[in-house]
C-alpha positions in Angstrom: -251.5 -212.5 -153.0 -251.3 -215.9 -151.0 -254.9 -217.3 -151.5 -253.6 -219.8 -154.1 -251.0 -221.1 -151.8 -251.7 -224.3 -149.5 -249.7 -226.7 -148.0 -250.4 -229.5 -150.6 -249.2 -227.1 -153.2 -246.0 -226.0 -151.3 -245.0 -229.5 -150.7 -244.6 -230.4 -154.1 -241.1 -230.4 -155.5 -241.7 -227.7 -158.1 -241.5 -224.0 -156.6 -244.6 -222.1 -156.2 -243.9 -218.2 -156.1 -245.8 -215.5 -154.6 -247.9 -213.8 -155.4 -250.2 -216.6 -155.9 -253.7 -215.2 -155.8 -255.9 -218.1 -156.7 -255.6 -221.9 -156.4 -255.4 -222.3 -160.4 -252.7 -219.7 -160.5 -249.2 -221.0 -161.4 -247.5 -218.5 -159.0 -245.4 -215.4 -159.9 -241.7 -216.2 -160.5 -240.7 -212.8 -161.7 -242.5 -209.7 -160.8 -243.4 -206.7 -162.8 -242.3 -208.4 -166.4 -245.2 -206.5 -168.2 -246.3 -203.8 -165.7 -245.9 -202.5 -162.2 -248.6 -203.0 -159.7 -249.9 -199.3 -160.1 -253.1 -198.3 -161.7 -251.4 -197.1 -164.8 -249.0 -200.0 -165.1 -245.7 -197.8 -164.8 -243.3 -197.7 -162.2 -242.5 -195.0 -159.8 -239.2 -193.6 -159.4 -237.9 -191.1 -157.1 -234.2 -190.2 -157.7 -232.2 -189.8 -154.6 -228.8 -187.8 -154.2 -226.0 -190.3 -153.5 -224.1 -189.8 -149.9 -221.1 -191.1 -149.1 -220.9 -193.6 -146.2 -220.1 -192.1 -142.5 -216.3 -193.3 -143.1 -214.6 -193.3 -146.1 -211.2 -194.5 -147.0 -208.0 -192.1 -146.1 -204.4 -192.2 -145.8 -204.5 -194.4 -142.8 -207.1 -196.8 -143.9 -207.0 -196.5 -147.8 -209.6 -199.2 -148.8 -213.5 -199.9 -148.4 -214.3 -203.0 -146.6 -217.7 -204.2 -147.2 -219.3 -207.4 -145.7 -222.0 -209.8 -146.4 -223.3 -213.3 -146.6 -222.0 -216.4 -148.6 -224.3 -219.1 -149.8 -223.4 -222.0 -147.3 -223.8 -220.0 -144.0 -226.5 -217.8 -142.3 -225.7 -214.7 -140.2 -223.3 -215.4 -137.5 -223.1 -219.2 -138.4 -224.3 -220.1 -135.0 -226.6 -222.8 -136.7 -225.0 -223.6 -139.9 -221.6 -223.8 -138.7 -223.0 -226.7 -136.3 -223.8 -228.7 -139.5 -220.4 -230.6 -140.5 -221.7 -230.7 -144.1 -222.1 -226.7 -144.6 -218.8 -226.3 -142.2 -216.9 -228.5 -144.4 -218.0 -226.5 -147.7 -216.7 -223.4 -146.1 -214.8 -223.8 -142.8 -213.6 -220.4 -142.2 -213.6 -216.9 -143.3 -211.6 -214.6 -145.6 -211.0 -211.2 -147.2 -211.1 -210.7 -150.8 -208.4 -208.5 -152.3 -208.0 -207.4 -155.8 -204.8 -208.8 -157.6 -203.5 -205.2 -158.2 -204.1 -204.2 -154.6 -202.7 -207.6 -153.4 -199.5 -207.0 -155.6 -199.0 -203.3 -154.1 -199.2 -204.7 -150.6 -197.0 -207.9 -151.2 -200.0 -210.3 -150.2 -200.3 -213.7 -151.5 -203.5 -215.8 -152.2 -204.4 -217.8 -148.9 -201.8 -215.7 -146.8 -202.7 -215.0 -143.4 -203.2 -211.0 -143.3 -204.2 -208.4 -140.8 -207.1 -206.2 -141.5 -207.7 -203.2 -139.2 -210.3 -200.5 -138.9 -210.8 -197.8 -136.3 -212.7 -200.4 -134.0 -210.7 -203.4 -134.1 -208.3 -205.8 -136.0 -208.6 -209.2 -137.3 -206.2 -211.6 -138.6 -207.9 -213.4 -141.7 -206.9 -215.4 -144.9 -206.3 -213.6 -148.0 -208.4 -214.4 -151.1 -207.0 -212.6 -154.0 -209.3 -212.5 -156.7 -210.5 -210.4 -159.8 -214.0 -210.7 -158.6 -213.4 -207.7 -156.1 -212.9 -204.2 -157.5 -209.5 -202.4 -156.8 -209.7 -200.3 -153.6 -212.5 -202.7 -152.1 -212.2 -205.6 -149.8 -215.0 -208.0 -148.8 -215.4 -210.3 -146.0 -218.1 -212.6 -145.1 -219.5 -212.0 -141.6 -220.2 -215.7 -140.4 -217.1 -216.8 -138.8 -216.2 -216.0 -134.9 -212.5 -216.7 -135.6 -212.2 -213.9 -138.1 -215.1 -211.6 -137.1 -215.9 -209.3 -139.9 -218.4 -207.4 -137.4 -215.8 -206.1 -135.1 -214.4 -204.1 -138.0 -217.6 -202.4 -139.0 -219.0 -199.3 -138.1 -222.2 -198.8 -136.2 -222.9 -195.4 -137.8 -226.7 -195.0 -138.3 -228.2 -194.2 -141.6 -229.7 -190.6 -141.1 -233.4 -191.4 -142.6 -233.7 -195.2 -142.0 -232.0 -195.3 -138.7 -230.4 -198.5 -139.5 -226.7 -199.3 -138.8 -224.3 -198.8 -141.6 -222.6 -202.1 -141.2 -221.9 -202.4 -145.1 -219.1 -199.7 -145.7 -216.1 -198.7 -143.6 -212.4 -197.7 -144.2 -209.9 -200.6 -143.7 -206.1 -201.3 -144.2 -204.8 -204.6 -144.9 -201.2 -205.6 -143.8 -198.9 -208.6 -144.5 -198.3 -210.0 -141.0 -194.6 -210.2 -140.7 -192.7 -212.5 -138.5 -191.6 -210.9 -135.2 
C-alpha cells in the first residue's frame, strides 16, 4: 500500500494519499468510494449497544463536558504554544456554551466562568455559541492556564481499556465578585 510512495513524489506540492500501491498510481484521496477491501466488496458492520459514559450529568453537575483539539495547537500545546504565530492565532482556551444554557446561567460571551467537576475547578473564558448543543460544553485541552484535563474523568473503557477523557459531568457558574 506504500509501494508507489517515495521522497520525490512526497516532496511535490500536491498531496499524495495512501494507499498508493504503484509508482504510476495517483494515490487514494478517498477510501471505499466504490467498494470495501473485503472479498465481496461489502463492508462488515457489527452493531453495538450504546452505553453511557461512566459519569453522566446529575443535579449537582448538570452538563456534559467534552474536550478535544483545535486546529492551531497540538495536545498540551508544549510545542505549538512556543510558536508566536500559532499562539497569536489562539492564545488561550475557552469553554463553549450553548446560548440557551448561557442565558439560564446568566453568562455572557467572553466572560470568565468557573467550570467544576468532581475532580477539580478551572476558571475559563466562556464562548457562547450555537455551535454547541444545549446541555453540552466543550473545552480544548491545549492550555495550561485553563487545563481541561484536570476536569476529565480517568475511568477506563471496559473493553478497550483506554481512558474515557472525552465525557464527564460538569457545572459552570458565573464568577461573582467577593
